[in-house]
C-alpha positions in Angstrom: -68.3 -27.6 -77.9 -66.8 -24.8 -80.1 -65.7 -22.0 -78.0 -67.3 -18.6 -78.3 -65.0 -16.3 -80.5 -64.5 -13.8 -77.1 -63.7 -16.6 -75.2 -61.3 -18.0 -77.8 -59.7 -14.6 -78.3 -59.2 -14.3 -74.4 -57.4 -17.6 -74.3 -55.2 -16.7 -77.2 -54.0 -13.4 -75.3 -53.4 -15.4 -72.1 -51.7 -18.0 -73.8 -49.5 -15.3 -75.8 -48.9 -13.5 -72.2 -47.8 -16.5 -70.2 -45.6 -17.9 -73.0 -43.8 -14.2 -73.1 -43.5 -14.0 -69.4 -42.2 -17.5 -68.8 -39.6 -17.1 -71.6 -38.6 -13.6 -71.8 -39.2 -12.5 -68.0 -39.2 -15.4 -65.3 -36.3 -17.2 -67.1 -34.1 -14.5 -67.6 -34.8 -11.9 -64.5 -36.3 -13.9 -61.8 -33.2 -16.0 -60.8 -32.5 -16.1 -57.0 -35.9 -14.1 -56.0 -37.6 -16.0 -53.3 -41.2 -15.6 -52.9 -42.2 -19.1 -51.1 -40.1 -18.5 -48.0 -39.3 -17.8 -45.1 -42.6 -19.2 -44.1 -44.4 -16.3 -42.5 -42.1 -13.5 -43.9 -44.6 -10.6 -44.6 -42.0 -8.7 -46.8 -42.1 -5.1 -47.0 -45.7 -4.9 -47.3 -47.7 -8.0 -46.3 -50.8 -9.9 -47.6 -53.5 -7.2 -46.5 -51.6 -4.4 -48.2 -52.9 -2.3 -51.3 -49.6 -3.0 -52.8 -50.1 -6.9 -53.0 -53.6 -6.1 -54.5 -52.5 -3.7 -57.2 -49.2 -5.5 -58.0 -50.7 -9.0 -58.1 -52.3 -8.1 -61.8 -49.0 -8.6 -63.7 -50.6 -7.5 -67.0 -51.9 -4.3 -65.7 -48.5 -3.7 -63.9 -46.8 -4.1 -66.9 -48.7 -1.7 -68.8 -48.4 0.8 -66.0 -44.7 0.4 -66.0 -44.9 1.5 -69.8 -47.0 4.6 -68.8 -44.1 5.3 -66.2 -41.5 5.0 -68.5 -43.2 7.1 -71.6 -43.8 10.1 -68.8 -40.4 9.8 -67.4 -38.8 10.2 -71.0 -39.9 13.5 -71.1 -37.1 14.8 -68.9 -34.1 15.0 -71.5 -31.6 14.0 -69.0 -33.4 10.5 -68.8 -32.9 10.2 -72.8 -29.2 11.0 -72.3 -28.8 8.6 -69.4 -30.3 5.9 -71.5 -28.1 6.7 -74.4 -25.0 6.7 -72.3 -25.6 4.0 -70.0 -27.9 1.5 -71.5 -28.7 -0.2 -74.4 -32.2 1.0 -74.6 -31.3 3.4 -77.5 -30.1 2.1 -80.9 -26.9 3.3 -82.0 -25.4 3.4 -85.3 -22.1 2.0 -86.4 -19.9 5.0 -85.1 -21.9 4.9 -81.9 -24.5 7.8 -82.4 -28.0 7.3 -81.2 -30.4 6.7 -84.0 -33.5 7.7 -82.0 -34.9 4.0 -82.5 -35.5 1.8 -79.7 -32.9 -1.3 -79.5 -35.5 -4.0 -79.2 -33.3 -6.2 -76.9 -32.4 -3.3 -74.8 -36.2 -2.4 -74.3 -36.8 -6.1 -73.4 -33.9 -6.1 -70.9 -35.1 -3.0 -69.1 -38.5 -4.1 -68.9 -37.5 -7.3 -67.5 -35.5 -5.9 -64.9 -38.3 -3.3 -64.0 -41.0 -6.0 -63.8 -39.0 -8.3 -61.6 -38.1 -5.4 -59.3 -41.7 -4.1 -58.8 -42.8 -7.7 -58.2 -40.2 -8.7 -56.1 -40.1 -5.8 -53.8 -44.2 -5.9 -53.8 -44.5 -9.7 -52.2 -41.3 -11.3 -52.7 -39.5 -12.1 -49.0 -37.7 -9.3 -47.2 -34.6 -10.4 -48.1 -35.6 -10.6 -51.7 -36.9 -6.9 -51.8 -33.8 -5.4 -49.8 -31.7 -7.6 -52.6 -33.4 -6.1 -55.5 -33.4 -2.6 -54.1 -29.5 -3.0 -53.4 -28.9 -3.7 -57.2 -30.8 -0.9 -58.4 -29.1 1.6 -56.1 -26.0 0.3 -57.3 -26.6 0.8 -60.9 -28.0 4.3 -60.1 -24.5 5.1 -58.3 -22.8 4.4 -61.6 -25.1 6.5 -64.0 -23.5 10.0 -63.9 -22.5 12.1 -66.8 -23.2 15.1 -69.1 -25.6 15.6 -71.7 -24.7 17.3 -75.0 -25.6 20.7 -73.8 -23.2 20.5 -71.0 -25.6 20.1 -68.2 -24.9 17.3 -65.8 -27.0 14.5 -64.9 -26.7 12.2 -62.0 -29.3 9.2 -60.9 -28.4 10.1 -57.1 -29.6 13.4 -57.3 -32.7 13.9 -55.0 -34.6 15.9 -57.6 -34.3 13.3 -60.4 -35.1 10.5 -57.9 -38.3 12.3 -56.9 -39.4 12.8 -60.7 -38.6 9.0 -61.0 -40.4 7.8 -58.3 -43.3 10.0 -58.9 -43.6 8.9 -62.8 -43.4 5.1 -61.4 -46.1 5.4 -58.7 -48.4 7.7 -61.2 -48.0 5.1 -63.8 -48.8 2.0 -61.7 -51.5 3.6 -59.8 -53.1 5.1 -63.0 -53.1 1.8 -65.1 -54.7 0.2 -62.1 -57.4 2.7 -61.6 -58.4 2.7 -65.3 -58.1 -1.0 -66.3 -58.3 -3.1 -62.9 -61.9 -5.0 -63.0 -62.1 -3.8 -59.3 -60.0 -1.0 -59.1 -59.0 0.7 -55.4 -60.3 4.5 -55.8 -60.4 7.4 -53.4 -58.9 7.0 -50.0 -58.1 3.1 -50.9 -56.1 4.3 -53.9 -54.2 6.9 -51.7 -53.4 4.1 -49.3 -51.5 2.4 -52.3 -49.5 5.8 -52.7 -48.7 5.8 -48.9 -47.7 2.2 -48.9 -45.5 2.2 -52.2 -43.5 5.4 -50.9 -41.4 2.7 -48.9 -39.8 1.5 -52.6 -38.8 4.7 -53.2 -37.2 5.5 -50.0 -35.4 2.2 -50.5 -33.9 3.8 -53.4 -32.9 6.9 -51.8 -35.5 9.1 -52.4 -36.6 12.2 -50.0 -39.7 14.4 -49.8 -41.9 11.8 -51.8 -45.3 12.6 -52.7 -47.6 10.2 -50.7 -51.2 10.8 -52.1 -52.5 11.0 -55.8 -53.1 14.5 -55.7 -49.5 15.0 -54.1 -48.1 13.1 -57.1 -49.9 14.7 -59.8 -48.9 18.1 -58.1 -45.0 16.8 -57.9 -45.2 15.7 -61.8 -46.6 19.2 -63.0 -43.9 21.2 -60.8 -41.2 19.4 -63.2 -42.8 20.9 -66.3 -40.2 23.7 -66.8 -37.7 21.4 -67.2 -39.1 18.9 -69.5 -38.8 18.7 -73.4 -39.5 16.4 -76.3 -36.3 15.3 -77.5 -35.7 14.0 -80.9 -35.3 10.3 -79.6 -38.6 10.7 -77.9 -40.6 12.2 -81.1 -39.2 9.3 -82.9 -40.7 7.0 -80.9 -44.2 8.1 -80.6 -47.2 9.3 -82.1 -47.4 9.4 -86.2 -43.6 8.4 -86.3 -44.8 4.8 -85.3 -47.4 4.5 -88.0 -45.9 1.6 -89.9 -44.4 0.0 -87.0 -46.0 -3.3 -86.0 -47.5 -3.5 -82.4 -46.1 -6.0 -80.1 -46.5 -6.7 -76.3 -44.1 -3.7 -75.8 -44.3 -1.2 -78.7 -46.2 -0.2 -81.6 -49.0 2.5 -82.7 -52.0 0.9 -80.5 -49.5 0.5 -77.4 -48.2 4.1 -77.8 -51.6 5.4 -78.1 -52.9 3.4 -75.2 -50.1 4.7 -73.1 -50.6 8.4 -74.3 -54.4 8.2 -73.6 -53.3 8.0 -69.8 -51.3 11.0 -69.5 -51.8 14.2 -67.6 -53.3 17.1 -69.9 -50.2 19.1 -69.6 -48.0 16.0 -70.9 -50.5 15.2 -73.5 -50.1 18.5 -74.9 -46.5 18.2 -75.1 -46.6 15.3 -77.4 -49.4 16.8 -79.3 -51.6 13.8 -78.1 -55.3 14.4 -79.5 -58.1 12.2 -78.0 -60.3 10.2 -80.7 -63.9 10.8 -81.1 -65.7 9.4 -78.1 -66.9 6.2 -79.7 -63.5 5.2 -81.2 -62.2 6.1 -77.7 -64.6 3.7 -75.8 -63.7 1.2 -78.5 -60.1 1.3 -78.1 -60.1 1.2 -74.1 -62.3 -1.6 -74.4 -60.1 -3.7 -76.6 -57.1 -2.6 -74.1 -59.2 -3.5 -71.4 -59.8 -7.3 -72.8 -56.1 -7.5 -73.8 -54.8 -6.7 -70.2 -57.6 -8.5 -68.0 -58.0 -11.7 -70.3 -54.7 -13.3 -69.6 -55.4 -12.5 -65.4 -58.8 -13.9 -65.7 -58.1 -17.2 -67.6 -54.7 -18.1 -66.0 -54.9 -16.2 -62.3 -52.0 -14.5 -60.8 -48.6 -15.5 -61.6 -47.2 -18.3 -59.7 -44.7 -16.5 -57.6 -47.9 -14.5 -56.3 -49.4 -17.9 -55.5 -46.1 -18.9 -53.7 -46.1 -15.4 -51.7 -49.8 -16.3 -50.6 -48.8 -19.8 -49.3 -45.8 -18.3 -47.7 -48.2 -16.3 -45.5 -51.2 -18.6 -45.5 -50.8 -19.2 -41.8 -50.2 -16.0 -40.7 -47.2 -13.7 -40.4 -44.4 -13.7 -38.1 -44.7 -10.0 -37.7 -45.3 -6.8 -39.1 -43.8 -5.9 -42.4 -40.2 -4.8 -42.5 -39.4 -1.3 -43.8 -36.3 -0.9 -45.9 -32.7 -0.9 -44.1 -31.2 1.5 -46.5 -29.6 4.6 -45.0 -28.4 7.1 -47.8 -24.6 7.2 -48.3 -23.8 3.8 -46.8 -23.6 1.7 -50.2 -20.0 0.6 -51.1 -18.5 2.1 -54.2 -19.1 -0.3 -57.0 -17.9 -0.4 -60.7 -20.6 -0.8 -63.5 -19.6 -4.4 -64.1 -19.9 -5.0 -60.4 -23.3 -3.7 -60.4 -24.4 -5.3 -63.5 -23.1 -8.6 -61.9 -25.3 -8.1 -59.0 -28.4 -8.3 -61.7 
């Protein structure tokens, strides 16, 4: 039987996503993470949690991380942190930022982020704790000054709050807009309340715990935000001739901007298309995000986590054990070796 065109397209999308995840994410960033054991370990959240439900849809989780990274990048300090402490921003022969993405650097950041938000969601308790220790160790080394003299510090409570709010907003917004059976209202607020545990594990304080609180928190940072030259170079018309990939390109840039709060969309001069074109674009994105999950099902790590607790859990989910200020001092090299 000849497959119908939409089914053939869906299978192609699924195979492309599965291949990318296996070769570029799982093999590089999931080493040492345990989802199959210990038997009965609920991890930080447990199988009946909103976090397990939201994070089990890996393509939408991935898109949510892209949304979060875009909004986070409206803080100029984030751009300079990336220039000084990561490979995310490409540099010329003299070490000056070009404003372009370093493709490999972007892939590394995406892989680490995805493994973190999957492992802390439904990995074992020790896996979640290990991932949080690693991220905190990296954050502790990210300190410096922007070219305008303003200091930045990834351990600063205000920065941690901004970072956390952009992440939970991005993941929840992508889920609410594109999941075939999304949580809404009080159920979605349940996700926000649960997820705050991740923010606390990274040292965050005074974090928002509902959708409304998160949107209010994000808007409160508006006086500190700006579009840097690096941000401008990687969005909107400046991507017109860039090919679309799983991570970058004009369509994905538009899709992310389409999720932004109104005030953020105005900052980047994002104008929605006419209603018919907008609906068509969102339908294409819905298919691209849901076809891999519909055909292949949850990734094997989630299936291992389900099997781990199939006979029940050994107790209530375990809260992160981190007390701010108790981490040992590590060099950047030592922190990177933990990853």
